[in-house]
N, C-alpha and C positions, 0 to 999 in steps of 0.2 A: 727232931721226928723222928721215931724205929718202927716207925710203918717201912714196909719192904714195899718197893714200883717193881713193876714188870711193865718192860714196854712191847708193846707185841704188832706186829704185822701183817693184815691180810691178803693174801694173794691166791691169785688163780688165773693162771693163762698170759699174761699178760709180762713175759721181760724184758721187755726191752721199759717202760715201763717198773716195770718193780726194777728192772737195773740204777736204772736212771733214782728213782726214789733211795734205793740202799746208796746209792756211792752217794745221795744228800745225806744223809744217816751218818754214817764215816768223814763226811765233812765238815759235819756239825758236832760230833762225839755224839749226839744224841745218844746212841747204847748207853754210852758210858753214865750219862742220869741219872742213871736207873740199878735196880740191884739185879734184875737177868733180860735178856733181850731175845726174842724169836718172831720168828717168822711163823704162820700157820700155811700150808699150804691146801688150796680146798684139790682137789684129786690129785694127794701128789704122786711126784714122779723123778724118774730121776735126773730131768731136766732144772728140776727146782730145788734138791739136792746141789747137782752143780754148782746152782746161782747161790744159795749157800754159801758153802765153801768158798767161792769166789771173797766176799765178805766176809768173811770168817765166823759165817752168826750160825747161829743155834736153830736146827728144819725143823718143823716135826706139821704133821700133814692127817687128812680125814683121806682113804679109796675115793669116796662120794665128794659130788660139788655140793655144798650143805647151807651153801650161798654164803649174802651179808654175816644175817639174826644165825646162822648155824653154825659158822665161823666164828660170831663172836663169842657165843656163848662156846665154844669149845677152847677158846683162848682161854675165858677168864676159866675154865676148868685146869686148863694147862698148865695155867702164871700160879708162881707160888708166892704172888705179891701181895697184900695188904689189898693194896693199891694199883690197883689197871690204869698203865697210856692205852689203848686204843686207836690203830692203826691202820689206815689202808695202801697199798700198793701204788699207790694216784697222790699221795701226800707228801710231797718234798717236803722238805724243808729250808724255806728260803728267808730265815734271818742269820747273821751270826753264831758262832761260836758260846760266846757271848750269852751273846738273848736269849740265846736255848734255853744254855745252863741258865741262868733270870726267873726265863718261863716258870717250868718247871718247878724249878726252886719253892717259887710264889705260891704255885699250888699244890705242893706238896705240901709248904706253912697252912696254906689256908684251909686245906683239908685237917689237916694234923689240930688244928684250931680251933674244926667245929664251927666253922667260919661257911665253910661250902660242905656240898657235901658231892658235888660235880661241878670241875672246871673245864672251862672248852678252853683251849690252848692257841691255836690257830681252824683257818677250816684254808678252804685246797682254792678256795675266790678269788681271795686276797691279802696279803698283809696284814 
């Protein structure tokens, strides 16, 4: 699997939610499953940078609130990877580190083998 994976989280002014989500990513080892991980903050401010620093993640962002689609477009343009995993600040990881790694590995394999163009790993409503 030579394709590089960019894992990106979109956030806008929901610090408690984003903190909980980033904590779940840290506990699951999610960031280590990709080749890069960053958070795009819509209407980026100093509090956003402080939050990213707490978790040791790269922060980028826009001066304006680009909304979900605009934020996703900005993340895709910022990403270095060929494969993109889009997350939002309320998409907690609710499975073990082993399961997280397996799902991402299997998704990467499906795409690299041309068996899928898009893979939904999980949703925020059910495990």
